[in-house]
C-alpha positions as CSV (number, residue, x, y, z in Angstrom):
1,X,11.4,17.3,0.6
2,X,11.0,18.8,4.0
3,X,9.4,22.2,4.1
4,X,12.5,23.6,5.8
5,X,14.7,22.1,3.1
6,X,12.4,23.7,0.5
7,X,13.0,27.1,2.1
8,X,16.7,26.5,1.9
9,X,16.5,25.4,-1.7
10,X,14.7,28.7,-2.5
11,X,17.4,30.6,-0.8
12,X,20.1,28.9,-3.0
13,X,18.0,29.7,-6.1
14,X,17.8,33.3,-5.1
15,X,21.6,33.5,-4.4
16,X,22.3,32.0,-7.9
17,X,20.0,34.6,-9.4
18,X,21.9,37.3,-7.5
19,X,25.1,36.0,-9.1
20,X,23.4,36.1,-12.5
21,X,22.5,32.4,-12.9
22,X,19.0,31.1,-13.5
23,X,18.2,27.5,-12.4
24,X,14.5,26.3,-12.5
25,X,14.9,23.6,-10.0
26,X,17.2,23.7,-7.0
27,X,17.3,20.4,-5.1
28,X,19.5,19.4,-2.2
29,X,19.7,15.8,-1.0
30,X,21.2,13.8,1.9
31,X,24.9,13.4,1.3
32,X,26.4,10.0,0.4
33,X,29.5,11.2,2.3
34,X,28.3,12.2,5.7
35,X,31.9,12.9,6.7
36,X,31.9,15.8,4.2
37,X,28.5,17.2,5.0
38,X,24.8,16.6,5.9
39,X,23.4,17.4,2.4
40,X,24.8,18.1,-1.0
41,X,23.8,20.4,-3.9
42,X,24.7,18.9,-7.3
43,X,23.1,21.5,-9.5
44,X,26.2,23.3,-10.6
45,X,27.1,20.9,-13.4
46,X,24.0,21.7,-15.6
47,X,24.4,25.4,-14.8
48,X,28.0,25.3,-16.0
49,X,26.9,23.8,-19.3
50,X,24.3,26.5,-19.8
51,X,26.7,29.3,-19.1
52,X,29.8,27.7,-20.5
53,X,31.8,28.2,-17.4
54,X,33.9,26.0,-15.1
55,X,31.6,24.4,-12.5
56,X,34.1,24.9,-9.7
57,X,34.3,28.6,-10.5
58,X,30.5,28.9,-10.1
59,X,30.5,26.8,-7.0
60,X,33.2,29.0,-5.4
61,X,31.1,32.1,-6.2
62,X,28.0,30.5,-4.5
63,X,29.6,29.1,-1.4
64,X,30.4,32.4,0.4
65,X,26.7,33.4,0.1
66,X,25.5,30.0,1.4
67,X,27.8,30.3,4.4
68,X,25.8,33.4,5.4
69,X,22.5,31.4,5.8
70,X,21.5,30.9,9.4
71,X,20.7,27.3,8.6
72,X,24.2,26.5,7.5
73,X,27.2,25.8,9.8
74,X,29.6,25.0,7.0
75,X,29.6,24.9,3.2
76,X,32.4,23.6,0.9
77,X,33.2,22.7,-2.7
78,X,34.2,19.1,-3.5
79,X,35.1,17.3,-6.8
80,X,34.0,19.0,-10.0
81,X,31.6,21.4,-8.3
82,X,29.5,19.6,-5.7
83,X,28.7,21.8,-2.7
84,X,28.6,20.0,0.7
85,X,26.3,21.5,3.3
86,X,26.5,21.1,7.1
87,X,23.5,22.3,9.1
88,X,23.6,24.4,12.2
89,X,22.4,22.9,15.5
90,X,19.8,25.7,15.8
91,X,18.3,24.8,12.4
92,X,18.1,21.1,13.4
93,X,16.7,21.9,16.9
94,X,14.0,24.3,15.5
95,X,12.9,21.6,13.0
96,X,12.6,18.9,15.7
97,X,10.7,21.2,18.0
98,X,8.2,22.1,15.3
99,X,7.8,18.4,14.7
100,X,7.2,17.9,18.4
101,X,4.3,20.3,18.2
102,X,2.8,18.8,15.0
103,X,4.3,15.6,13.7
104,X,2.1,15.7,10.6
105,X,4.1,18.5,9.1
106,X,6.5,15.8,7.9
107,X,3.8,13.9,6.0
108,X,1.1,16.2,4.7
109,X,2.3,17.4,1.3
110,X,-0.8,19.4,0.6
111,X,-1.8,17.2,-2.4
112,X,-5.4,18.1,-3.0
113,X,-6.8,15.1,-4.9
114,X,-9.6,12.5,-4.6
115,X,-8.3,9.0,-5.3
116,X,-10.5,6.0,-5.7
117,X,-8.6,2.8,-4.7
118,X,-9.7,-0.7,-5.9
119,X,-7.9,-3.3,-3.9
120,X,-8.6,-6.6,-2.2
121,X,-10.5,-8.5,-4.9
122,X,-11.2,-11.8,-3.1
123,X,-13.5,-14.3,-4.8
124,X,-16.8,-15.1,-3.2
125,X,-17.2,-18.8,-2.2
126,X,-13.5,-19.3,-2.4
127,X,-11.0,-19.5,0.5
128,X,-9.1,-16.3,1.2
129,X,-5.6,-17.6,0.6
130,X,-2.1,-16.1,1.0
131,X,-2.3,-14.8,-2.5
132,X,-4.9,-12.3,-1.4
133,X,-2.6,-10.8,1.3
134,X,-0.7,-8.4,-0.9
135,X,-3.6,-6.7,-2.6
136,X,-5.4,-6.0,0.7
137,X,-2.2,-5.1,2.7
138,X,-0.5,-2.9,0.1
139,X,-3.8,-1.3,-0.9
140,X,-4.7,-0.4,2.7
141,X,-1.3,1.1,3.3
142,X,-1.5,3.1,0.0
143,X,-4.9,4.4,1.0
144,X,-3.5,5.6,4.4
145,X,-0.5,7.1,2.6
146,X,-2.8,9.0,0.2
147,X,-4.7,10.4,3.2
148,X,-1.4,11.3,5.0
149,X,-0.2,13.5,2.0
150,X,-3.5,15.3,1.9
151,X,-5.7,13.4,-0.5
152,X,-9.3,12.3,0.0
153,X,-9.9,8.6,-0.7
154,X,-12.6,6.2,-1.6
155,X,-11.8,2.5,-1.3
156,X,-13.6,-0.6,-2.7
157,X,-12.9,-4.2,-2.1
158,X,-14.3,-5.1,-5.6
159,X,-15.3,-8.7,-4.8
160,X,-15.1,-11.4,-7.4
161,X,-18.7,-12.3,-6.9
162,X,-19.8,-12.9,-10.5
163,X,-18.7,-15.0,-13.4
164,X,-18.1,-18.6,-14.3
165,X,-16.8,-19.8,-10.9
166,X,-20.2,-18.9,-9.4
167,X,-21.9,-20.9,-12.1
168,X,-19.7,-23.9,-11.1
169,X,-20.6,-23.6,-7.4
170,X,-24.3,-23.2,-8.1
171,X,-24.2,-26.3,-10.4
172,X,-22.5,-28.4,-7.7
173,X,-25.2,-27.4,-5.2
174,X,-27.9,-28.2,-7.8
175,X,-26.3,-31.6,-8.4
176,X,-26.3,-32.4,-4.7
177,X,-29.7,-30.8,-3.8
178,X,-31.9,-30.9,-6.9
179,X,-34.9,-30.8,-4.7
180,X,-34.2,-27.2,-3.5
181,X,-36.9,-24.6,-4.5
182,X,-34.2,-22.5,-6.1
183,X,-34.1,-24.9,-9.0
184,X,-37.9,-25.2,-9.6
185,X,-39.6,-23.5,-12.5
186,X,-42.3,-22.1,-10.2
187,X,-39.9,-20.6,-7.6
188,X,-40.9,-17.0,-7.0
189,X,-38.3,-15.7,-4.5
190,X,-39.5,-17.0,-1.2
191,X,-37.1,-17.9,1.7
192,X,-35.7,-21.4,1.3
193,X,-34.8,-23.6,4.2
194,X,-31.2,-24.2,3.2
195,X,-28.3,-23.5,5.4
196,X,-24.8,-23.1,4.0
197,X,-21.6,-22.3,5.9
198,X,-18.2,-21.0,4.9
199,X,-16.8,-24.5,5.6
200,X,-19.4,-25.8,3.1
201,X,-18.2,-23.4,0.5
202,X,-14.5,-24.2,1.1
203,X,-15.4,-27.8,0.4
204,X,-17.7,-27.1,-2.6
205,X,-15.5,-24.7,-4.6
206,X,-12.5,-26.9,-5.4
207,X,-14.7,-29.9,-6.2
208,X,-17.0,-27.8,-8.4
209,X,-14.0,-26.3,-10.4
210,X,-12.3,-29.6,-10.7
211,X,-15.4,-31.3,-12.1
212,X,-15.9,-28.5,-14.6
213,X,-12.3,-28.6,-15.8
214,X,-12.4,-32.3,-16.3
215,X,-15.8,-32.5,-18.1
216,X,-16.6,-30.1,-20.9
217,X,-20.4,-30.9,-20.5
218,X,-20.3,-29.8,-16.9
219,X,-18.3,-26.7,-17.9
220,X,-20.9,-25.8,-20.5
221,X,-23.7,-26.2,-18.0
222,X,-21.8,-23.9,-15.5
223,X,-21.4,-21.3,-18.3
224,X,-25.2,-21.5,-19.0
225,X,-26.0,-21.1,-15.3
226,X,-23.6,-18.1,-15.1
227,X,-25.3,-16.5,-18.1
228,X,-28.7,-17.1,-16.5
229,X,-27.4,-15.6,-13.2
230,X,-26.2,-12.5,-15.1
231,X,-29.7,-12.2,-16.4
232,X,-31.0,-12.4,-12.8
233,X,-32.6,-15.9,-13.0
234,X,-34.7,-15.7,-9.8
235,X,-33.6,-19.0,-8.3
236,X,-29.9,-18.8,-9.1
237,X,-29.9,-15.1,-8.1
238,X,-31.5,-15.9,-4.7
239,X,-29.0,-18.7,-4.0
240,X,-26.1,-16.6,-5.1
241,X,-27.1,-13.9,-2.6
242,X,-27.0,-16.4,0.2
243,X,-23.6,-17.7,-0.9
244,X,-22.3,-14.2,-1.2
245,X,-23.5,-13.2,2.3
246,X,-21.8,-16.1,4.0
247,X,-18.5,-15.7,2.1
248,X,-18.3,-11.9,2.5
249,X,-18.8,-12.2,6.3
250,X,-15.8,-14.5,6.4
251,X,-13.7,-12.2,4.2
252,X,-14.6,-9.2,6.5
253,X,-13.5,-11.2,9.5
254,X,-10.0,-12.0,8.1
255,X,-9.5,-8.5,6.7
256,X,-10.4,-7.0,10.1
257,X,-7.7,-9.1,11.6
258,X,-5.3,-7.6,9.1
259,X,-6.4,-4.0,9.8
260,X,-7.7,-3.7,6.2
261,X,-10.9,-1.8,5.7
262,X,-13.0,-0.5,2.8
263,X,-15.6,2.3,2.2
264,X,-17.4,0.1,-0.3
265,X,-18.1,-3.6,-0.3
266,X,-19.1,-3.8,-4.0
267,X,-18.3,-6.5,-6.5
268,X,-18.5,-7.4,-10.1
269,X,-22.2,-7.9,-9.6
270,X,-22.7,-4.2,-8.8
271,X,-20.8,-3.3,-11.9
272,X,-23.0,-5.6,-14.0
273,X,-26.0,-3.4,-13.3
274,X,-24.3,-0.9,-15.6
275,X,-23.5,-3.3,-18.4
276,X,-26.4,-2.4,-20.6
277,X,-25.6,1.3,-20.4
278,X,-22.0,0.7,-21.1
279,X,-22.8,-1.5,-24.1
280,X,-25.2,1.0,-25.5
281,X,-22.6,3.8,-25.2
282,X,-19.7,1.8,-26.7
283,X,-21.8,0.6,-29.7
284,X,-22.8,4.2,-30.3
285,X,-19.1,5.2,-30.6
286,X,-18.7,2.7,-33.5
287,X,-15.6,1.1,-32.0
288,X,-17.0,-2.4,-31.4
289,X,-16.2,-5.0,-34.1
290,X,-17.1,-8.7,-34.5
291,X,-14.2,-11.2,-34.4
292,X,-14.8,-15.0,-34.4
293,X,-18.2,-14.6,-32.9
294,X,-17.1,-12.3,-30.2
295,X,-17.5,-8.5,-29.9
296,X,-14.2,-6.7,-29.5
297,X,-12.6,-3.3,-29.3
298,X,-9.3,-2.7,-31.1
299,X,-7.0,-1.0,-28.6
300,X,-3.5,-1.3,-30.3
301,X,-1.4,1.8,-30.9
302,X,1.1,2.6,-33.6
303,X,4.0,2.9,-31.2
304,X,3.3,-0.3,-29.3
305,X,6.5,-2.3,-28.7
306,X,4.6,-5.5,-28.0
307,X,1.4,-6.8,-29.5
308,X,-1.7,-5.6,-27.6
309,X,-4.7,-7.8,-28.7
310,X,-8.2,-6.5,-29.0
311,X,-10.3,-6.2,-25.8
312,X,-13.0,-8.8,-25.8
313,X,-16.3,-7.2,-24.8
314,X,-18.7,-10.0,-25.3
315,X,-17.6,-13.7,-25.5
316,X,-18.7,-15.9,-28.4
317,X,-21.3,-17.6,-26.1
318,X,-23.0,-14.2,-25.5
319,X,-21.7,-13.7,-22.0
320,X,-20.2,-10.4,-20.9
321,X,-16.4,-10.6,-20.4
322,X,-14.3,-9.9,-17.4
323,X,-13.1,-6.8,-19.2
324,X,-16.7,-5.7,-19.7
325,X,-17.4,-5.8,-16.0
326,X,-14.3,-3.7,-15.4
327,X,-15.4,-1.1,-17.9
328,X,-18.8,-1.1,-16.2
329,X,-17.1,-0.5,-12.9
330,X,-15.2,2.5,-14.3
331,X,-18.5,3.8,-15.8
332,X,-20.1,3.5,-12.3
333,X,-17.2,5.0,-10.5
334,X,-16.7,8.0,-12.7
335,X,-20.4,8.9,-12.3
336,X,-21.1,8.0,-8.7
337,X,-17.8,8.6,-7.1
338,X,-16.1,11.6,-8.8
339,X,-12.3,11.4,-8.4
340,X,-9.1,12.7,-10.0
341,X,-7.5,9.3,-10.1
342,X,-8.6,5.6,-9.9
343,X,-5.9,3.3,-8.7
344,X,-6.1,-0.5,-9.2
345,X,-3.9,-2.9,-7.2
346,X,-3.6,-6.4,-8.6
347,X,-1.2,-9.2,-9.3
348,X,1.4,-7.9,-11.9
349,X,0.3,-10.7,-14.3
350,X,-2.9,-8.6,-15.0
351,X,-1.0,-5.8,-16.6
352,X,-2.1,-6.5,-20.2
353,X,-5.8,-6.8,-19.1
354,X,-5.8,-3.4,-17.4
355,X,-3.8,-1.8,-20.3
356,X,-6.6,-3.0,-22.6
357,X,-9.4,-1.7,-20.3
358,X,-7.8,1.7,-19.8
359,X,-7.2,2.1,-23.5
360,X,-10.8,1.2,-24.3
361,X,-12.0,3.7,-21.6
362,X,-10.1,6.6,-23.2
363,X,-10.6,5.6,-26.8
364,X,-14.4,5.5,-26.3
365,X,-14.2,8.8,-24.4
366,X,-16.1,7.0,-21.7
367,X,-13.4,8.5,-19.3
368,X,-12.2,12.1,-19.6
369,X,-8.4,12.3,-20.3
370,X,-7.9,14.4,-17.2
371,X,-9.0,11.4,-15.0
372,X,-6.0,9.2,-14.4
373,X,-6.5,5.4,-14.5
374,X,-3.5,3.9,-12.8
375,X,-2.7,0.2,-12.4
376,X,-0.2,-0.8,-9.7
377,X,0.9,-4.4,-10.0
378,X,2.5,-6.4,-7.3
379,X,4.7,-9.5,-7.1
380,X,4.0,-12.8,-5.4
381,X,4.6,-13.9,-1.8
382,X,6.3,-17.3,-1.7
383,X,7.3,-19.8,1.1
384,X,10.8,-19.8,2.5
385,X,11.9,-22.2,-0.3
386,X,10.9,-19.7,-3.0
387,X,7.9,-21.8,-4.1
388,X,4.2,-20.9,-3.7
389,X,3.0,-21.2,-0.1
390,X,1.3,-24.6,0.3
391,X,-0.4,-26.5,3.0
392,X,1.1,-29.9,4.0
393,X,-1.3,-31.7,1.7
394,X,-0.1,-29.5,-1.2
395,X,-3.1,-27.1,-1.4
396,X,-3.0,-23.3,-1.5
397,X,-2.5,-22.1,2.1
398,X,-5.5,-20.2,3.5
399,X,-4.6,-16.7,4.8
400,X,-6.2,-17.6,8.1
401,X,-3.8,-20.6,8.4
402,X,-0.8,-18.3,7.8
403,X,-2.1,-15.9,10.5
404,X,-2.5,-18.8,13.0
405,X,1.0,-20.2,12.2
406,X,2.7,-16.8,12.7
407,X,0.6,-16.2,15.9
408,X,1.7,-19.5,17.3
409,X,5.4,-18.6,16.6
410,X,5.0,-15.2,18.2
411,X,3.3,-16.6,21.3
412,X,6.2,-19.0,21.7
413,X,8.7,-16.1,21.6
414,X,6.8,-13.9,24.1
415,X,8.4,-13.3,27.4
416,X,7.1,-15.4,30.3
417,X,6.1,-12.3,32.2
418,X,3.2,-11.7,29.8
419,X,0.4,-13.8,31.1
420,X,-2.7,-11.7,30.5
421,X,-4.1,-11.4,26.9
422,X,-1.2,-13.6,25.7
423,X,-2.9,-14.8,22.6
424,X,-4.2,-11.3,21.7
425,X,-0.7,-9.9,22.1
426,X,0.8,-12.6,20.0
427,X,-1.9,-12.0,17.3
428,X,-1.1,-8.3,17.1
429,X,2.6,-9.0,16.8
430,X,1.9,-11.7,14.1
431,X,-0.1,-9.3,12.0
432,X,2.7,-6.7,12.3
433,X,5.3,-9.3,11.3
434,X,3.3,-10.4,8.3
435,X,2.4,-6.9,7.1
436,X,5.8,-5.4,7.6
437,X,7.5,-8.3,5.7
438,X,5.0,-7.8,2.9
439,X,5.6,-4.1,2.6
440,X,9.4,-4.2,2.9
441,X,10.2,-5.2,-0.7
442,X,9.3,-2.9,-3.6
443,X,5.7,-3.5,-4.6
444,X,6.5,-5.5,-7.9
445,X,9.2,-7.7,-6.2
446,X,8.5,-11.3,-5.5
447,X,9.6,-12.3,-2.0
448,X,9.9,-15.3,0.3
449,X,8.2,-15.3,3.7
450,X,10.1,-17.1,6.4
451,X,8.2,-17.3,9.7
452,X,11.3,-17.6,11.9
453,X,13.1,-14.8,10.1
454,X,10.2,-12.3,10.1
455,X,9.3,-12.8,13.7
456,X,12.9,-12.3,14.9
457,X,13.2,-9.6,17.6
458,X,16.6,-8.6,16.3
459,X,16.1,-8.4,12.6
460,X,14.6,-6.0,10.1
461,X,11.1,-7.1,11.2
462,X,7.8,-5.8,12.4
463,X,8.5,-7.6,15.7
464,X,11.7,-5.5,16.2
465,X,9.8,-2.3,15.4
466,X,7.1,-3.1,17.9
467,X,9.5,-4.1,20.7
468,X,11.6,-0.9,20.1
469,X,8.6,1.4,20.0
470,X,7.1,-0.1,23.2
471,X,10.5,0.4,24.9
472,X,10.4,4.1,23.9
473,X,6.9,4.3,25.5
474,X,8.2,2.6,28.6
475,X,11.1,5.1,28.9
476,X,8.8,8.1,28.6
477,X,6.4,6.6,31.2
478,X,9.2,6.1,33.6
479,X,10.4,9.7,33.1
480,X,6.9,11.0,33.9
481,X,6.6,8.7,37.0
482,X,9.9,10.0,38.2
483,X,8.7,13.6,37.8
484,X,11.3,14.4,35.1
485,X,10.1,17.3,33.0
486,X,10.7,17.6,29.3
487,X,9.2,19.5,26.4
488,X,11.5,20.8,23.6
489,X,15.0,19.9,22.5
490,X,17.4,22.4,24.0
491,X,20.7,21.2,22.7
492,X,22.4,18.5,20.7
493,X,25.1,16.7,22.7
494,X,26.0,13.6,20.6
495,X,26.6,12.5,17.1
496,X,23.9,9.8,17.6
497,X,21.3,12.5,18.2
498,X,22.4,14.4,15.1
499,X,22.0,11.2,12.9
500,X,18.5,10.7,14.2
501,X,17.5,14.3,13.5
502,X,18.9,14.2,10.0
503,X,16.9,11.0,9.4
504,X,13.8,12.9,10.5
505,X,14.7,15.8,8.2
506,X,14.7,13.3,5.3
507,X,11.2,11.9,6.1
508,X,9.2,14.2,3.9
509,X,11.3,13.3,0.9
510,X,10.7,9.6,1.6
511,X,6.9,10.2,1.9
512,X,6.9,12.0,-1.4
513,X,8.8,9.3,-3.3
514,X,6.6,6.6,-1.8
515,X,3.5,8.4,-3.0
516,X,4.9,8.9,-6.5
517,X,6.0,5.3,-6.7
518,X,2.8,3.9,-5.1
519,X,5.0,1.6,-2.9
520,X,5.6,1.4,0.8
521,X,9.1,-0.1,0.7
522,X,10.9,3.1,1.3
523,X,8.8,4.0,4.3
524,X,9.3,0.4,5.7
525,X,13.1,0.8,5.2
526,X,13.0,4.3,6.7
527,X,11.1,3.1,9.8
528,X,13.8,0.4,10.4
529,X,16.6,2.9,9.8
530,X,15.4,5.6,12.3
531,X,14.4,3.0,14.9
532,X,17.9,1.4,14.6
533,X,19.5,4.9,14.9
534,X,17.4,5.6,18.0
535,X,18.3,2.2,19.6
536,X,22.0,2.9,19.0
537,X,21.5,6.3,20.8
538,X,19.6,4.6,23.6
539,X,22.3,2.0,24.1
540,X,25.0,4.7,24.3
541,X,23.3,6.9,26.9
542,X,21.7,6.6,30.3
543,X,18.8,8.9,29.6
544,X,16.9,9.3,32.8
545,X,19.9,9.1,35.2
546,X,21.7,11.9,33.1
547,X,22.7,14.6,35.6
548,X,22.7,17.6,33.2
549,X,19.0,18.7,33.2
550,X,19.1,20.3,29.7
551,X,20.7,17.2,28.1
552,X,18.3,14.9,29.8
553,X,15.3,17.0,28.8
554,X,16.6,17.1,25.2
555,X,17.1,13.4,25.1
556,X,13.6,12.7,26.4
557,X,12.1,15.2,23.9
558,X,13.9,13.5,21.2
559,X,12.6,10.1,22.4
560,X,9.1,11.5,22.4
561,X,9.3,12.7,18.9
562,X,10.7,9.4,17.6
563,X,8.1,7.5,19.5
564,X,5.3,9.6,18.0
565,X,6.9,9.3,14.6
566,X,7.0,5.5,14.9
567,X,3.3,5.4,16.0
568,X,2.3,7.5,13.0
569,X,4.3,5.4,10.5
570,X,3.3,2.1,11.9
571,X,-0.3,3.2,11.7
572,X,0.3,4.3,8.1
573,X,1.4,0.8,7.4
574,X,-1.7,-0.6,9.1
575,X,0.2,-2.0,12.1
576,X,-1.2,-1.9,15.6
577,X,1.0,-1.9,18.7
578,X,0.4,-4.1,21.8
579,X,0.6,-2.8,25.3
580,X,3.7,-4.8,26.1
581,X,5.9,-7.6,24.7
């Protein structure tokens, strides 16, 4: 809740105490009936139960005291004991002018934590497709949200650069180029004259995986190569490093386009360096059992509502499991990057996997109970028909292709007056359209991406937000060019202004809920709401031509605050703003 609201809540708490009533938590919230008041206090009902009194009687005792607050213009009792509150203009003006001086007072909640975020997770040697959008996009925005509320963050892409798929790709290269030194017994690590590009990898990966799926002998050979790779076979390991470098550079390029960044570019291979230490520790805890040739940890609990199978630590073929590398990653992170919480962001279908990994971490006491391991799942992004996004030939759509398609649509919609940097402007708008559409639904919700709908200038879109924010900037620039002075809000003249200010007053509550829910949907909705409120105000009033200097200055100050608020929130969502549209 806004700090000024918190002050008001404490005043109500003290007034209740004066009347002889104790209430631990006093909360006031925006009213569902704005015709009755700006905010509402609904805490009388539980108080009435505690003190065995009529709630209306208690409410009527409290209202006269509340009316004396300088923040309150009007207070009244409604229904069975709800108290409606209408704020004074001075209270709203003071709040906005403080926001004008320091916009961050509406975001920084003073949460003093260090949070490690694991998001991204693309696979090396595989095309970065539309399925990778959500982890990078939501993860980046969550990181920025954590920093906004006061946390320190450490972010890791956690690449899928290890495991059986790498064995398949290396086997396919070996099949095509058996003469390469990487595959000779006497290879000692020297540079090999072998060039491989990202396009080569995009062609190799699907062929290699299809062959392995269709032929068990090939699959078994890929498993063997993967096991040798995990044991640092010098030839396979040298080739793997070359494959990883090429693939990671391409991943970095696309994520940069999407304004997604990481402190660490580590992968499963980095975690694997800690496998031996993890195994030694887990076996010392006497929690590892043998089951059908595999090594497992029983993680079920007595109160489980569904069956939670044992975590497989080592597969029956002797290879470390996917879960083992995640345990190794937790081992590394808790030792090298001390943090209060570790957040994982993955497809919601991985819920069981992370449940097993977290339980094993705590059961083994590998992780202290005070460190929170938090998994945040997300839904899928589909095409406009509700089916998975596909290319025309039926393949999974590369993320770069989606970016290009949306960029082309945005360039087509640009005004003819934009001739310079037309492509760059369209690209910035396209990224905004994609990112905003992705953050608008609640994190776990599946949604359909419709290019025409999400690039519309008039809808609930990133395009609309950019256009509106640029128009605010243009208004402020015109005022400065005309020599019109403005600083603070002096007076509130219209109902439209009041609605905007009340929306600003609610921002801190939205930020807090978004952080608690680890989702950006409320912020995305809020950004549209306040922008729409401002646009209604803009349409109703001629701001610069206004003859009353106090009204004009107040309107321009309001415009400046909303403009800066939009800049802050768009940046929080990882969205850049072009110079013009």
